[in-house]
N, CA and C atoms as an extended XYZ file, in Angstrom:
360
Properties=species:S:1:pos:R:3:atomname:S:1:resname:S:1:resid:I:1 pbc="F F F"
N       -25.340        7.223        3.548 N   UNK     1
C       -24.087        6.397        3.947 CA  UNK     1
C       -23.878        5.842        2.511 C   UNK     1
N       -24.549        4.667        2.479 N   UNK     2
C       -24.699        3.508        1.354 CA  UNK     2
C       -22.789        3.547        1.361 C   UNK     2
N       -22.052        3.566        1.806 N   UNK     3
C       -20.688        2.996        1.316 CA  UNK     3
C       -20.461        2.174        3.146 C   UNK     3
N       -19.434        1.198        2.551 N   UNK     4
C       -18.766        0.298        3.864 CA  UNK     4
C       -17.434        1.119        4.299 C   UNK     4
N       -17.809        1.036        5.713 N   UNK     5
C       -17.022        2.068        6.523 CA  UNK     5
C       -15.446        1.340        6.841 C   UNK     5
N       -14.650        2.070        6.612 N   UNK     6
C       -13.506        1.895        6.349 CA  UNK     6
C       -12.849        2.356        7.321 C   UNK     6
N       -12.316        0.861        7.752 N   UNK     7
C       -11.710        0.710        9.380 CA  UNK     7
C       -10.189        1.323        9.381 C   UNK     7
N        -9.461        1.572        8.205 N   UNK     8
C        -8.443        1.859        8.149 CA  UNK     8
C        -8.121        3.357        8.606 C   UNK     8
N        -9.316        3.760        8.519 N   UNK     9
C        -8.959        5.486        8.861 CA  UNK     9
C        -8.981        5.557       10.047 C   UNK     9
N        -9.524        4.693       10.858 N   UNK    10
C        -9.270        4.305       12.411 CA  UNK    10
C        -8.478        4.496       12.617 C   UNK    10
N        -7.860        3.492       12.183 N   UNK    11
C        -6.902        2.894       13.074 CA  UNK    11
C        -5.404        2.872       11.557 C   UNK    11
N        -4.449        4.424       12.005 N   UNK    12
C        -3.791        4.474       10.888 CA  UNK    12
C        -2.516        3.977       11.642 C   UNK    12
N        -2.097        2.541       11.175 N   UNK    13
C        -0.923        2.068       11.812 CA  UNK    13
C        -0.076        1.463       10.197 C   UNK    13
N         1.243        1.243       10.510 N   UNK    14
C         2.046        0.991        9.364 CA  UNK    14
C         1.461       -0.252        8.985 C   UNK    14
N         2.014       -0.558        7.819 N   UNK    15
C         2.036       -2.312        7.471 CA  UNK    15
C         2.671       -2.605        8.219 C   UNK    15
N         2.927       -4.006        8.622 N   UNK    16
C         3.830       -4.616        8.994 CA  UNK    16
C         4.602       -5.458        8.535 C   UNK    16
N         5.862       -5.671        7.230 N   UNK    17
C         6.138       -6.373        6.192 CA  UNK    17
C         6.883       -7.810        6.561 C   UNK    17
N         6.386       -8.924        6.602 N   UNK    18
C         6.854       -9.956        6.283 CA  UNK    18
C         8.453       -9.987        5.877 C   UNK    18
N         9.168      -10.821        6.323 N   UNK    19
C        10.499      -10.750        5.994 CA  UNK    19
C        10.484      -12.146        5.113 C   UNK    19
N        12.033      -11.757        4.283 N   UNK    20
C        12.145      -13.622        3.077 CA  UNK    20
C        11.956      -14.719        4.328 C   UNK    20
N        12.582      -15.055        5.175 N   UNK    21
C        12.667      -16.102        5.896 CA  UNK    21
C        11.005      -16.289        6.384 C   UNK    21
N        10.472      -15.426        6.972 N   UNK    22
C         9.565      -15.537        7.430 CA  UNK    22
C         8.114      -16.302        6.300 C   UNK    22
N         8.684      -15.496        5.256 N   UNK    23
C         7.749      -15.716        3.644 CA  UNK    23
C         7.925      -17.414        3.787 C   UNK    23
N         9.195      -18.208        3.579 N   UNK    24
C         9.847      -19.112        3.279 CA  UNK    24
C         9.208      -19.852        4.369 C   UNK    24
N         9.237      -19.758        5.476 N   UNK    25
C         8.672      -20.537        6.233 CA  UNK    25
C         6.633      -20.864        6.243 C   UNK    25
N         6.510      -19.898        5.939 N   UNK    26
C         4.744      -19.226        5.751 CA  UNK    26
C         4.298      -20.173        4.669 C   UNK    26
N         5.585      -20.506        3.271 N   UNK    27
C         5.259      -21.239        2.258 CA  UNK    27
C         5.448      -22.845        2.370 C   UNK    27
N         5.720      -23.051        3.718 N   UNK    28
C         5.678      -24.457        4.098 CA  UNK    28
C         4.378      -24.747        5.095 C   UNK    28
N         4.085      -23.759        5.470 N   UNK    29
C         2.991      -24.008        6.398 CA  UNK    29
C         1.747      -23.699        5.626 C   UNK    29
N         1.719      -22.797        4.562 N   UNK    30
C        -0.065      -22.683        4.285 CA  UNK    30
C         0.314      -23.090        2.592 C   UNK    30
N        -0.045      -24.130        2.024 N   UNK    31
C        -0.174      -24.518        0.711 CA  UNK    31
C        -1.499      -24.689        0.662 C   UNK    31
N        -1.988      -23.805       -0.541 N   UNK    32
C        -3.200      -23.750       -0.972 CA  UNK    32
C        -3.561      -24.886       -1.208 C   UNK    32
N        -4.900      -25.461       -1.905 N   UNK    33
C        -5.505      -26.547       -1.985 CA  UNK    33
C        -4.737      -27.185       -3.724 C   UNK    33
N        -4.256      -26.426       -4.580 N   UNK    34
C        -3.641      -26.327       -6.259 CA  UNK    34
C        -2.155      -26.681       -5.977 C   UNK    34
N        -1.643      -26.859       -4.363 N   UNK    35
C        -0.393      -26.789       -4.349 CA  UNK    35
C         0.398      -25.803       -4.194 C   UNK    35
N         0.005      -24.094       -4.552 N   UNK    36
C         0.625      -23.558       -4.805 CA  UNK    36
C         0.833      -22.800       -3.391 C   UNK    36
N         1.608      -21.795       -3.101 N   UNK    37
C         1.920      -20.952       -1.932 CA  UNK    37
C         1.514      -19.439       -2.040 C   UNK    37
N         0.709      -19.196       -1.056 N   UNK    38
C         0.199      -18.177       -0.843 CA  UNK    38
C         1.482      -16.739       -1.385 C   UNK    38
N         1.391      -16.231       -1.759 N   UNK    39
C         2.008      -14.596       -1.826 CA  UNK    39
C         2.259      -13.716       -0.586 C   UNK    39
N         2.224      -13.982        0.590 N   UNK    40
C         1.834      -13.134        1.799 CA  UNK    40
C         2.728      -11.825        1.709 C   UNK    40
N         2.000      -11.035        1.777 N   UNK    41
C         3.098       -9.710        2.305 CA  UNK    41
C         3.336       -8.995        3.722 C   UNK    41
N         2.194       -9.265        4.296 N   UNK    42
C         2.424       -8.561        6.002 CA  UNK    42
C         1.419       -9.340        6.523 C   UNK    42
N         1.942       -8.294        7.959 N   UNK    43
C         1.364       -9.321        8.884 CA  UNK    43
C         0.463       -8.699        9.377 C   UNK    43
N        -1.053       -9.094       10.106 N   UNK    44
C        -1.807       -9.134       10.946 CA  UNK    44
C        -2.317       -9.498       12.042 C   UNK    44
N        -1.409       -8.458       13.154 N   UNK    45
C        -1.369       -8.830       14.536 CA  UNK    45
C        -2.613       -7.711       14.907 C   UNK    45
N        -3.799       -8.612       15.647 N   UNK    46
C        -4.920       -8.154       16.502 CA  UNK    46
C        -5.242       -8.446       17.740 C   UNK    46
N        -5.863       -7.590       18.476 N   UNK    47
C        -6.089       -8.351       19.933 CA  UNK    47
C        -7.604       -8.150       19.699 C   UNK    47
N        -8.035       -9.029       20.542 N   UNK    48
C        -9.699       -9.557       20.397 CA  UNK    48
C       -10.150       -9.770       21.529 C   UNK    48
N       -11.257       -8.915       21.670 N   UNK    49
C       -11.872       -8.995       23.099 CA  UNK    49
C       -12.660      -10.407       23.411 C   UNK    49
N       -12.718      -11.079       24.068 N   UNK    50
C       -13.615      -12.594       23.958 CA  UNK    50
C       -14.068      -12.476       25.645 C   UNK    50
N       -15.198      -13.050       25.266 N   UNK    51
C       -16.099      -13.577       27.042 CA  UNK    51
C       -16.646      -14.725       26.621 C   UNK    51
N       -16.198      -15.904       27.962 N   UNK    52
C       -17.180      -16.798       27.614 CA  UNK    52
C       -17.567      -17.209       29.216 C   UNK    52
N       -18.148      -17.965       29.582 N   UNK    53
C       -18.587      -18.345       30.737 CA  UNK    53
C       -17.681      -18.312       32.097 C   UNK    53
N       -16.405      -18.934       31.915 N   UNK    54
C       -15.304      -18.865       32.848 CA  UNK    54
C       -14.494      -17.448       32.612 C   UNK    54
N       -14.076      -17.207       31.539 N   UNK    55
C       -12.976      -15.806       31.421 CA  UNK    55
C       -13.314      -14.995       30.440 C   UNK    55
N       -12.901      -13.379       30.446 N   UNK    56
C       -12.993      -12.069       29.652 CA  UNK    56
C       -11.944      -12.160       29.326 C   UNK    56
N       -11.500      -11.768       28.561 N   UNK    57
C        -9.987      -10.619       28.308 CA  UNK    57
C        -9.837      -10.221       27.362 C   UNK    57
N        -8.631      -10.273       26.925 N   UNK    58
C        -8.230      -10.080       25.120 CA  UNK    58
C        -6.897      -10.928       24.962 C   UNK    58
N        -7.469      -11.512       23.721 N   UNK    59
C        -6.352      -12.468       23.009 CA  UNK    59
C        -5.007      -11.654       21.820 C   UNK    59
N        -4.196      -12.397       21.633 N   UNK    60
C        -3.353      -11.797       20.445 CA  UNK    60
C        -3.620      -12.956       19.134 C   UNK    60
N        -3.561      -12.014       18.144 N   UNK    61
C        -3.921      -12.951       17.161 CA  UNK    61
C        -2.984      -12.887       16.093 C   UNK    61
N        -2.564      -13.758       15.517 N   UNK    62
C        -1.146      -12.853       14.160 CA  UNK    62
C        -2.062      -13.646       12.956 C   UNK    62
N        -2.282      -13.034       12.245 N   UNK    63
C        -2.320      -13.754       10.452 CA  UNK    63
C        -1.865      -13.092        9.383 C   UNK    63
N        -1.420      -14.140        8.546 N   UNK    64
C         0.032      -13.184        7.520 CA  UNK    64
C        -1.198      -13.014        6.175 C   UNK    64
N        -1.181      -11.497        6.078 N   UNK    65
C        -2.088      -11.562        4.673 CA  UNK    65
C        -1.366      -11.219        3.129 C   UNK    65
N        -1.966      -11.526        2.837 N   UNK    66
C        -1.830      -11.301        0.976 CA  UNK    66
C        -3.161      -10.595        0.650 C   UNK    66
N        -2.290       -9.704       -0.488 N   UNK    67
C        -2.695       -8.548       -1.056 CA  UNK    67
C        -3.969       -9.338       -2.073 C   UNK    67
N        -4.942       -8.469       -2.126 N   UNK    68
C        -5.992       -9.247       -2.486 CA  UNK    68
C        -6.985      -10.089       -1.902 C   UNK    68
N        -6.476      -10.347       -1.082 N   UNK    69
C        -7.143      -11.668        0.027 CA  UNK    69
C        -7.639      -10.854        1.471 C   UNK    69
N        -9.073      -11.554        1.656 N   UNK    70
C        -9.359      -11.130        3.030 CA  UNK    70
C        -8.200      -11.752        4.170 C   UNK    70
N        -7.878      -11.731        5.245 N   UNK    71
C        -7.140      -12.101        6.110 CA  UNK    71
C        -7.730      -13.753        6.747 C   UNK    71
N        -9.096      -13.719        6.782 N   UNK    72
C        -9.781      -14.728        7.467 CA  UNK    72
C       -10.184      -16.011        6.538 C   UNK    72
N        -9.034      -15.825        5.203 N   UNK    73
C        -9.528      -17.262        4.512 CA  UNK    73
C        -7.855      -17.910        5.052 C   UNK    73
N        -7.563      -17.773        6.008 N   UNK    74
C        -6.416      -18.589        6.390 CA  UNK    74
C        -6.324      -18.315        7.861 C   UNK    74
N        -6.245      -19.460        8.070 N   UNK    75
C        -6.103      -20.026        9.894 CA  UNK    75
C        -5.193      -18.945       10.211 C   UNK    75
N        -4.963      -18.552       11.744 N   UNK    76
C        -4.441      -17.520       12.127 CA  UNK    76
C        -3.208      -18.442       12.020 C   UNK    76
N        -1.628      -17.851       12.521 N   UNK    77
C        -0.742      -18.301       12.023 CA  UNK    77
C        -0.315      -18.378       13.880 C   UNK    77
N        -0.691      -17.657       14.926 N   UNK    78
C        -0.321      -17.652       16.373 CA  UNK    78
C        -1.643      -17.144       16.860 C   UNK    78
N        -2.302      -17.584       18.133 N   UNK    79
C        -3.431      -17.016       18.755 CA  UNK    79
C        -2.910      -17.118       20.283 C   UNK    79
N        -3.396      -16.591       21.083 N   UNK    80
C        -3.246      -17.010       22.570 CA  UNK    80
C        -4.832      -17.773       22.847 C   UNK    80
N        -4.158      -18.742       23.897 N   UNK    81
C        -5.343      -19.477       24.012 CA  UNK    81
C        -6.316      -19.522       24.696 C   UNK    81
N        -5.888      -18.511       26.132 N   UNK    82
C        -6.668      -18.256       27.317 CA  UNK    82
C        -6.599      -16.509       27.270 C   UNK    82
N        -7.479      -15.878       27.397 N   UNK    83
C        -7.541      -14.342       27.540 CA  UNK    83
C        -7.118      -13.767       28.682 C   UNK    83
N        -6.204      -12.248       28.481 N   UNK    84
C        -5.565      -12.003       29.172 CA  UNK    84
C        -5.896      -10.715       29.321 C   UNK    84
N        -5.391       -9.679       30.229 N   UNK    85
C        -5.159       -8.187       30.674 CA  UNK    85
C        -5.107       -7.130       29.140 C   UNK    85
N        -5.278       -6.339       28.990 N   UNK    86
C        -5.562       -5.562       28.034 CA  UNK    86
C        -3.552       -4.979       27.611 C   UNK    86
N        -3.143       -4.893       28.758 N   UNK    87
C        -1.680       -4.614       28.665 CA  UNK    87
C        -0.747       -5.676       28.881 C   UNK    87
N        -1.336       -7.158       29.028 N   UNK    88
C        -0.394       -8.173       28.710 CA  UNK    88
C        -0.690       -8.393       26.981 C   UNK    88
N        -1.811       -8.248       26.319 N   UNK    89
C        -1.959       -8.610       25.469 CA  UNK    89
C        -1.162       -7.704       24.380 C   UNK    89
N        -1.178       -6.461       24.871 N   UNK    90
C        -0.662       -4.870       24.151 CA  UNK    90
C         1.375       -5.235       23.850 C   UNK    90
N         1.505       -5.763       25.118 N   UNK    91
C         2.561       -6.107       25.220 CA  UNK    91
C         3.685       -7.466       24.194 C   UNK    91
N         2.548       -8.405       24.336 N   UNK    92
C         2.860       -9.266       23.753 CA  UNK    92
C         2.518       -9.049       22.119 C   UNK    92
N         2.082       -8.187       21.803 N   UNK    93
C         2.070       -7.663       20.433 CA  UNK    93
C         3.019       -6.920       20.153 C   UNK    93
N         3.615       -6.239       20.657 N   UNK    94
C         4.861       -5.400       20.505 CA  UNK    94
C         5.739       -6.365       20.646 C   UNK    94
N         5.705       -7.286       20.832 N   UNK    95
C         7.184       -8.490       21.469 CA  UNK    95
C         6.895       -9.184       19.640 C   UNK    95
N         6.082       -9.415       19.425 N   UNK    96
C         5.214       -9.989       17.724 CA  UNK    96
C         6.468       -9.216       16.917 C   UNK    96
N         5.885       -7.755       16.865 N   UNK    97
C         6.631       -6.853       15.992 CA  UNK    97
C         8.042       -6.877       16.149 C   UNK    97
N         8.794       -6.883       17.253 N   UNK    98
C         9.854       -6.558       17.275 CA  UNK    98
C        10.748       -8.039       16.243 C   UNK    98
N         9.941       -9.635       16.727 N   UNK    99
C        10.336      -10.600       15.970 CA  UNK    99
C         9.653      -10.302       14.133 C   UNK    99
N         8.847       -9.719       14.003 N   UNK   100
C         8.870       -9.319       12.557 CA  UNK   100
C         9.956       -8.811       11.994 C   UNK   100
N        10.574       -7.587       13.039 N   UNK   101
C        11.520       -7.009       11.865 CA  UNK   101
C        12.678       -7.509       12.257 C   UNK   101
N        12.891       -8.763       13.569 N   UNK   102
C        13.889       -9.485       12.839 CA  UNK   102
C        14.081      -10.552       11.862 C   UNK   102
N        12.908      -10.552       11.284 N   UNK   103
C        12.549      -11.457       10.119 CA  UNK   103
C        12.605      -12.882       10.986 C   UNK   103
N        11.767      -12.944       12.219 N   UNK   104
C        11.737      -14.488       12.837 CA  UNK   104
C        10.498      -14.620       13.561 C   UNK   104
N         9.372      -14.306       13.323 N   UNK   105
C         7.809      -14.955       13.706 CA  UNK   105
C         7.442      -15.923       13.930 C   UNK   105
N         8.038      -16.798       12.532 N   UNK   106
C         7.569      -17.656       12.246 CA  UNK   106
C         8.581      -18.752       13.474 C   UNK   106
N        10.185      -18.222       13.601 N   UNK   107
C        10.379      -19.207       14.280 CA  UNK   107
C        10.277      -18.899       15.784 C   UNK   107
N         9.508      -17.855       16.437 N   UNK   108
C         9.489      -17.875       17.839 CA  UNK   108
C         7.328      -18.158       18.007 C   UNK   108
N         6.622      -18.031       17.120 N   UNK   109
C         5.291      -17.601       17.407 CA  UNK   109
C         4.744      -18.716       16.305 C   UNK   109
N         5.584      -19.511       15.583 N   UNK   110
C         4.460      -20.787       15.089 CA  UNK   110
C         3.793      -21.272       15.482 C   UNK   110
N         4.111      -21.715       16.858 N   UNK   111
C         2.903      -22.411       17.752 CA  UNK   111
C         1.564      -22.034       18.252 C   UNK   111
N         0.975      -21.844       17.642 N   UNK   112
C        -0.280      -21.401       17.744 CA  UNK   112
C        -0.968      -21.205       19.048 C   UNK   112
N        -0.417      -22.501       19.887 N   UNK   113
C        -1.539      -22.666       21.130 CA  UNK   113
C        -0.239      -22.324       22.415 C   UNK   113
N         0.015      -20.897       22.259 N   UNK   114
C         1.028      -20.353       23.346 CA  UNK   114
C         0.821      -19.414       24.005 C   UNK   114
N         0.982      -19.829       25.454 N   UNK   115
C        -0.064      -19.078       26.482 CA  UNK   115
C         1.322      -18.774       27.644 C   UNK   115
N         2.546      -18.247       27.439 N   UNK   116
C         4.138      -18.498       28.219 CA  UNK   116
C         4.066      -16.805       28.199 C   UNK   116
N         3.327      -16.148       29.418 N   UNK   117
C         3.013      -14.995       29.280 CA  UNK   117
C         4.096      -14.011       30.551 C   UNK   117
N         5.258      -15.120       30.776 N   UNK   118
C         6.828      -14.911       31.185 CA  UNK   118
C         7.697      -14.604       30.148 C   UNK   118
N         7.491      -14.945       29.177 N   UNK   119
C         8.292      -14.534       28.332 CA  UNK   119
C         8.349      -13.457       27.769 C   UNK   119
N         7.079      -12.172       27.830 N   UNK   120
C         7.251      -10.887       27.733 CA  UNK   120
C         7.611      -10.057       28.331 C   UNK   120
């Protein structure tokens, strides 16, 4: 084997581009230590399983992604704080994708501590 597993071969999903308005907002949110803005190109919208002593379920997380950098080098723009069902997490991810297409993801989901499931 000797090679790293390419997860992209399992998840053939099209890139979710970041619109111009969202890029401008991200430039104000994410500033590197040297004062430069990151050149984000795509969104990574992830569903993550989480278990602890009280709850278990799915969380929805959104990272801005820059070409040539691993996504976890910047904190997520958005994540749900309380786990939910897969169906709710999936529906939320689809609503987030729709906001991205309209170039308003940062406007609607910039606050990372979101648990307003009635909105989806």
